[in-house]
N, C-alpha and C positions, 0 to 999 in steps of 0.2 A: 505584517505578516513573517510567519517564521521563514528567516532568513538562512536555508537549506546552503548550507555550507559546501564549497566546491572541491575541500579536500575530502576524501573517502580513504575510510583506514582498513586495515586487513585484521580480522579478527584472530583467522590461523591461517595459513596454507600448510598443503602436502609435507611432510614429516617430520610434522612439529607433534607435541601431544595431544592437542585438539584434533587436530586432521587423522589422527589416525582411531583417535575415540568416533570420529565421527563415522566410521565402518560398522558401530557397534550404536550407536544411538539413531534416531529420526532425526533427519532435518529440521521441523516442526519442534522439537525437544531443543535442540540447541538456538533457534531464536528465540526461541520465551527465557531460554536460559541467560543467554549475552543481555536481552531487556530489564530479567531481575538482576545482572552481577550492574548495569549501569542507574537502576533507577531504583534499587534495593528492595524492590517487590513490586508487582503489578498491582500498580492501584489502579481504583476505577478512574476513567478519563472525566478530568473535571469538567466543569459547569459551560455548557452549552446554552450560545443566545440564540438568537434564528426563529425566524416570524414563525409559527407553528399555528398563528391564528386562523389562517385560511385554509383550514384543514377540512378535506373531501372524504366522502368513501372511501377505505382502501383499494375496494373493488374501480373504485374510478379518477385514479388519482391523479391521471395527466394523459390520458387515451393512450396511455402503453398497459400492456398486461404485465405486472410483474410476474402472475405467474408461469408466466413459457419462460421465466429468466434462468437459465443452467445453475443460477448462483444466487442468494442475498446475504452481503453480509453487512451484521447491524453493531450500533453500540447505542450506550445509553449515557446520557450526561448526567449530572449531581443533579440538573433539576428535574429528573427522569422523563425526559424529551428522551423515545427513540429514534435512532438515525439509524437510515438504510438506505443501501449503495444497490444495486444490480443491475440489470441489463436489458435492452433492447434493441434490437438490430444490430450493429454496432458501434453504440453508444453506452454510455455509463447513464447512469440518472441514481441521484440523489433526495428525499423525501424527508420528512418529519413529523413523527406522532404526538402532541401532548398529553392523548390520551390511552397509552399502551396500549397502540394500535389500533382504534378503534377505527381512526381515521388518519389521513395523511395529509400533508400541503400539496401540492402540484409542486410535481417532479421536475426538477430541474438539470441537460442533458449538462455534464461535466465534459467532454469534450466535443467540441460544434462540427466538427468535421468527422462521419466516419472512420474506424480502424479496426485490426482485428486485435484481440485481448485473450490471454490466456484465463481459461473459467475452472481449472479445477478444484474440487473440493482445497486442496494444500496449497494452490497454487492462484486463488481467486484475489480479484482488487482490493486493497484494504481502503479503509477510511479514520481519522482520526480525529477529533473534536475540541476543541480551545475557546469559546468563550463565541466570538464571532468567526471564530480561525477555522477552515477544514481543508484535510488535506487528503488527496486519492493519491494512492499508490497501485500503478497495475505491471504484468510485465506484455509487451505485444511481441508477440512470434516473428522472429524472421520465413525469409522464403526457407533456406534448411532447418534441417529436423534440427532441435536443439539450438538454436540460435535466438534469441531476442533482444531486445533492449526492454529495461525498465522506466517507466513513464510516469509523469509526477502532475499534478492538478492543485492546484489553491484556490479558496476564496476566502477573500477578509469580509464578508458580508451578509453571515452564517447559511452561505448554499445559494443567496439567490442568483449572482453569477462564478464563472470559473476561469482561473487564465490558462493561458495555450498551451497545452498541453507541452513539456519536454523532456529531455530524457536526463533521468539521475545519473546515469552512467555514464562519464565524459569521456569513455578512452576510445570511441570511434568504432568498436567490434563488435558491431549488433548484429553484422550480419558474417560475423564467423564466430561467434558463440555466446552463451547462453548468460544472463543476467534476469534472475527471475526467483520465485519460492520468496519473496517480499516478506517481511511483517513489522509492522510500527507501534512504538506506544508512546505514548504521551505521557509524560511525567505533572506531576501535582500542580509543576509552578508554570507547565506552558513546552514548559522545553517537550522536542520531539527526537526521537531516535531509530531511525530506518537500517534493518540489517535485510543482508540477499545473501543468495548462493549467487557466487561469479566465476563464470569459467574464462576468467582475461589470464589469469598464472597459467594456466594448462595451456592456452592457444600460443602463448607465445614459447614456453617453453618447445613444444611442440614442433616451432616454427623454426627452432633454432639445434633442430636435434635429440631435444632435449626429454627426460622424463616428466611426468607430472600425473604422478594417481589420486584422482578424487576432484576437486573441488576446493574451490576455497570462498569462504567468507567474507561480507565487506560490512563495512556499519557506516552511517553517516549521522552526524547531531545539530541539531541548530536549535539555537536559544529561545526563549522565551518571545513570542512577541509582543509581550506588554512593554 
């Protein structure tokens, strides 16, 4: 299992050169930039294991209609297996295709307990695959506008089961500020990098009467599960 490290790092805060750049650069570009710096280039996700032998017709994968999902996140491993992450109701589902999407394995729910999640194109849930290991990251909105926690769940058996979701941000500020617009990259050795926009520094500055323009970019990295 990927040992997601507890320590989280700040790529930049307001006032720095990179913080000034974010007023000119789309946040999506910044996330890809950060992943490229860490891994050298955006390499294909390494071979995923996973049993796609129990494939069913794509329109009948699990009794839930993927066509009703607000988003579909896909990735292809080096065995040419197509992995798909999508929603039904308030649950996320993962399935896999061994034949370029002609059929899919029975979809498995990531979160056993229903919960809300952001699904905008630039803020949709993300999926990473390395051999039999899968990681899913998503933003769960809070009750107040622009507040959210960044959630994570993992599988060590090729998506047959998933761990109970937990908060990737450990600042306890999900009801006060936002942690969202996450992206992830899996390196050729199986290491994983997750980066997201984080409002904790702005929140703390404002709580003490200070000023903070914009938001911060946080990231965390886990070594290969091998």
